[in-house]
N, C-alpha and C positions, 0 to 999 in steps of 0.2 A: 393304400391311402398314403398321400404325402403329408407328413405332419411337420409343423414348425414348433420349436421349443426354445428354451432359455428363459432368463428373467430379464426384466426391464432394466436397462443401464440407468445409473443415477445421473441426473443432470446436475453438473457441479459448476456450471458457468453463471457469472452474475447476470441478472436480468439487465438488458441494455436500455433501461429506462430509469432515469433518477427518480427517487421516491418523492422528490418535491412536487412532481406533476400530479400526485394524487392527494395533495394537502390542501387544495383549493380548487374551486370550479371555475375554469377558464371561461372568458366571456362567450367564445364560440360554442361552448358546451351548453352553458345557461341559455344562450340564444336559441337552442334547438329543443329546449324543454317547452311544454305547453305554457302559454303566457299566464294562466291563472294559477300556476304552481309557484310557491315561495321556497327557495333552497333553505333548508335548516342546517345541513352539514354534509361533509364528505368523509368517508371512513374506508381505510383499506379493507378489502374483502376478497377472499378467495386466494388462489395461486395460479400462476401460469408460467411455462418456460420462456415465453417470448415477451411478455408484456407486464405492465402493472395493471391491477384491477381494483375497483372501488365501488362502494355503494353510495349513491347520493340520495340523501333523505330530503323529501319535500313535504309540504302541506298545501292541500287544495283549498279553495275559497271557504268551502264549508267546514274546513277544519280536519277533514279526512287526510291521514298520512298516506304517502305514496312514495315508493322508492324506485330509483333507476339504477341500472348496472352500467359501469363505464369501464372500457378497456382502452389502454393506451399503448401505442407503439411509436418509438422514435426512429429517426433516420441519421443519428449522429455519425455512424460509420458511412463513408461515402458510398459503398456498394449497397447500403440498407436504405438509402433515402427513398428511392421509389418502392422499395420492397415494403417498407412500413406502411406507406400509403395504400399499396395494393392489398396488404393483408386486411386492413379494415374496411376498404371499399369492396373487396371481394366477399368478406364475411357479411357485410350489410346486405348485398344483392342476394347472397345465399340464403341468408336467414329470411329476408323478405319473400323470396320464392317459396321457401318451406311454409312460412306463416300464412301467405296467401293461399296455399294448397291446403294445409292442414292447421288451422289457427290454434287448436288446443294443444298442439304437439311441441311448439316453441315459444320462447319468450317473444313478445311484440318488438321488432326492431324500430328504433325511433330515428336514428340518423348516423352518419359518419361524416368526418370532416377533419380540419387541421386547426390546431391551437392558434389563437390570436397572439398569445405570447411568444410562440416560437413556431416557425413554419416546418421545423423538423418533427414536431410532435403531432401524431394523427390519432383519432379516437373513433371508437365505435360505441354506440349508446343504444341500450334497449331497456325495456320495462323489467323491473326486478322481479324474480321469481324465487319465492322461499323454497328451497329444496331440501330433501332429506339427505342422508348419507348412504341410503340404501340403493342397491341395484334395482333397476325397473323390474316389475312383475313381468315373467317371461311371456305370458299370453298377451297381456296388454301391450307390451312393446312390440312384439312380433306382429300383432294385428294392426297396430298403429303404423308401422313401417310398411306393411303390405298396402294399407289403405293409402299411404302417401304415394307409393309407386303406382297404384291403380289410378289416382287422380292426376298425378304429376306427369303428364305426357308432353314431350318436346313440341314447342310452338310452331317449328318449322320441319318437323320430321326427321331431323338430323341429330347426330351425336356431338356434344360439345357444351359450350356455355357462352352466354353473350358478354361476359367480362372475364378477366384473368382472376383465378382462385388459387390459393396456396395451401400446400400440405406442410405445416409448420411455417418455415421461412422459405420454402421452395416452391416457386411457381409451377403449377401443373399444367399440362397441355389441355387447352380448351377450344381450339379451333374447330369449326363445324366440319363434320365428315358424313358422307353418305351411309357408309357401312360401319358397323361395330368392330369388325376386324381391322379396318383401316385406322379407325380412332385409336383403339387400343394398342395397335402396333406402334403407332407414332408416340403414343403416351409412354409406353413402357420402354421404348427406345431412348426417349429423353431421360427417363428416370435412371436407365442403365448409364447413360453418358455422365449424368450428374454424379452418381455414385462413383465412377471411375475417377472423375476429377477430385472427389472428396478423399477417396481411400487409395488412389494410385492404381496403375494398370497391372493386370496379372493375366499371363497367357491362358490359363485354364479358364478363368472367368470370361475373358473375351470370347473364347471358342463356345462356351456353353451359352452365352448370350446370343451368339449368332445362330446357334442351333435352335434356341427357344423362338427367335424371331422367324426363321426360315421353315422350321418343321412344327413346333409345338403350337404356337399361336394359330397358324392356319388349320391345324388339325382339330384344335378344340373349339375354335370360334366360327370358321367358316360354315360348319354343318348347322349352326344356329339359324343361318339366312339362306340356306340352299336346299334343294330337295323337297320343296314344298313347305319347308319350316320357316318361321319368321318370329322376330322379336320386335319390340318397339323401344325407342329411347325413352327412358323413365327418369324422372327427377330423383336423384339420390343425395343424401346428406354428405356422403364421401368420406366420413371419418368416424363411423360408429363404433366406438369401443367404450369400456367402462369409465373413462375419463371424461367422456362428453355426452354422457346420459345420466339421468337421475329420476327421481320421483317428486312431482309437485306436491309439497307438504300440505297445501290448502285444499286440494281437490283429489289428492292421491291417484294421480294419473302421471304416465311417463312424460318426461320433457327431455328434448335434445337441444343441443347447442354447439358453438364453435364449428359451424358447417363450412365445408368447402366443396360446394355443389358442382355437379355436372349432370348433363342428360346422358344416361349410360344404360347398359344392360343392368336391370334391377339387381341380378345376383352379386354384382361387384360390391354391393352395400354390405354383404355377409363376409367380406375378406378379412376385416379386422377381428372377427369373431373366431377365426381359426387358431391362431397362436395360443398355446396352453398358458402362456405368461400372462394372458388377460383373464379377468374373473368371469367375463361373459363368454360363452362359448357354445357348444353343440346344442344345448337345449333350446337356444334362441333360434338357431338355424332350423332345427326340426319343427319347432312351432311355426316359424315363418312360412314354411312350405304348405302348412294346412290352410294358409290364407291367400297364398299366391303360388300357383303351380310351378314346378320345376320346368325349366325350359327344355325343349327337346334338342337333342338326344338326351334323355334323363340319365343314361349311364355314365355321361361325361361330367355330370354335375360336380362331383367331389374333385376332379382334376381341374376343372374350370376354377373352382374355388382356390385351389393350390396356386394356380397361374395368376389369378387375381391378387392373391396374398403376397405373391412374389413382388409384385409392383409396390405393395405396401411395405415390405421388408426392405427393398432396395431404397425406398425413401427413408426409412428409419436409419439405414446404414449411412446414408449421405449426411444426416444430421449429427452424426458422432464421428467426426474424422479421428483416425487413429484407433478407434474401437472397432475391431473386426468381427464381433460376435455376430452381427446381422449378416455380414458378408458370408460367413460360414453357414448360416442358416440358408442363405439364398443359393449358395453352391450346392448344398445337399438336396434341396428341392429341385434345381435345375438338372442335376445328375440323374434323379429319378424320373423326371418327366422326359428328358432327352432319351434315356434308355428305353423308356416305355413306348415311345412314339418315333422311332428311327425313319419310318416310311412317310411321316407327315400326313397331310390331308389327302394327297393323291392315293397313297396306299390304302387308306381307309375307304375312299370312295370306290376304288376299283374292287376291293374285297366285298363291298356291299352291292356292287353293280349299279352304282349311281354315277350319272353324268358328272365329269370333272368340270368344276366351274372355276374359271380364273378371275381374281380380283386385282385390278390394277392399283 
């Protein structure tokens, strides 16, 4: 088994959104609220690495209170201008896709847009859900994710997503591809390139990355779609870890948020559950496979999970320039996978007597 470890680094950078933007309700925000709702106030709520968040309290015509959750991202840095807009637009489309597929699993997204007072301030608005501080029930969350993946089938049969989505502040690859191996190869290659720009080049890392792309990815992913085996592109949340899940305090059911969706191999959803630094882990994975069978070849599942988690950890390394703890985790995982699969897909197929299939 390939394992990842270490503790989460402390985010010590100031949020790039002045607090003044959550001290009043901008006209473009209030304009997206239902017309029968009267705004009573706005209050800071929750915490985020990249944004300011707030609760907007309103009253309906019959006097019933109703709250909305507001997230704001700025583009004061020149390089962040379109990034902030992409973050909120991608989250809105992601959350709407999830909500349309499994309405009880997510807050209801309302809108995204740009402030009337400043074209550099962008927002995401959804209905407010009162959440507990508890981790979701293992069985309920696993069953809910499996149901999401069963229902959420790609509309065109391809892997990708109709709009750009981001991991943190980093755009992820979303272009449509016919095969999972093609999509994942392009996705993790971009992640590797981003990480090198963030942390600097290293000869061993470069060589290991090349071996992952040329040997390990084909070995672990091509068998999913050859030899009579098949998978379907499934809608995944894309960032399931204990920071993006909770329990709805009102109905005592799991709720997921901060989505960065793609249509992907459903097992990639389980990647963030691998690192022991997270509070959610193996018990959720084990329970999930009771509701959604492991893809064939079943014996490859754990190493596929390690490969998918490698993409996650490379993204994490990119977000923390100068902090090499995630790079070290990635190097350890790559060394293990490269050593285990020196003959790649071709060697595996020959050993099993399967026809060798090439994917351009």
